[in-house]
C-alpha positions as CSV (number, residue, x, y, z in Angstrom):
1,M,-19.6,54.3,-16.0
2,A,-23.3,55.0,-16.5
3,V,-25.9,53.0,-14.6
4,E,-29.4,52.9,-15.9
5,V,-32.3,53.2,-13.3
6,R,-35.2,50.8,-14.2
7,V,-38.6,50.4,-12.7
8,P,-38.6,47.2,-10.6
9,Q,-41.1,44.4,-10.8
10,M,-44.0,45.4,-8.6
11,G,-46.2,42.3,-8.8
12,E,-48.3,40.5,-11.5
13,S,-51.3,42.8,-11.2
14,I,-49.3,46.1,-11.5
15,V,-48.4,46.7,-15.2
16,E,-47.8,50.5,-15.2
17,A,-46.6,53.3,-13.0
18,V,-46.5,57.1,-13.3
19,I,-43.6,59.2,-12.1
20,G,-44.9,61.1,-9.1
21,A,-41.9,63.1,-8.2
22,W,-38.2,63.2,-8.8
23,R,-36.3,63.6,-5.6
24,K,-32.9,64.3,-7.3
25,R,-32.3,66.6,-10.1
26,E,-29.9,66.3,-13.1
27,G,-26.3,67.0,-12.1
28,E,-27.0,66.3,-8.4
29,P,-24.7,63.9,-6.5
30,V,-26.3,60.6,-5.4
31,A,-25.3,58.3,-2.5
32,V,-26.2,54.7,-2.2
33,G,-29.7,54.5,-0.7
34,D,-30.8,58.0,-1.7
35,V,-34.3,58.3,-2.9
36,L,-34.2,59.1,-6.6
37,V,-37.8,59.0,-7.7
38,E,-41.3,58.2,-6.4
39,L,-43.6,56.0,-8.6
40,E,-47.3,55.9,-8.3
41,T,-49.5,53.0,-9.3
42,E,-53.2,52.2,-8.8
43,K,-52.3,50.2,-5.7
44,V,-49.1,51.5,-4.2
45,N,-46.6,54.3,-4.3
46,V,-42.9,53.2,-4.3
47,E,-39.7,55.1,-3.7
48,I,-36.8,54.0,-5.9
49,T,-33.4,54.3,-4.3
50,A,-29.9,54.5,-5.7
51,D,-27.9,51.2,-5.9
52,H,-24.7,53.1,-6.8
53,A,-23.1,56.4,-5.8
54,G,-22.5,59.0,-8.5
55,V,-24.2,61.9,-10.2
56,L,-27.7,61.8,-11.8
57,E,-26.6,62.5,-15.4
58,R,-29.9,62.7,-17.2
59,I,-33.7,62.2,-16.6
60,L,-35.4,60.6,-19.5
61,K,-39.0,60.6,-18.2
62,R,-40.6,63.6,-16.5
63,E,-43.1,63.8,-13.6
64,G,-46.5,62.6,-14.7
65,E,-45.2,60.3,-17.4
């Protein structure tokens, strides 16, 4: 079963984020708690972790987007 990774709410004043770096690549196994991607905003950088174990099937947005 596929699970979509979404950008979490980061506060009212933060409306957009840029992908700083993917820490996992397509086809790599992922464990719960693994860092998947780093997001950059004007105010804070955030690491997004996996809520489910599995394999990173597809990356839809690239670094810098």
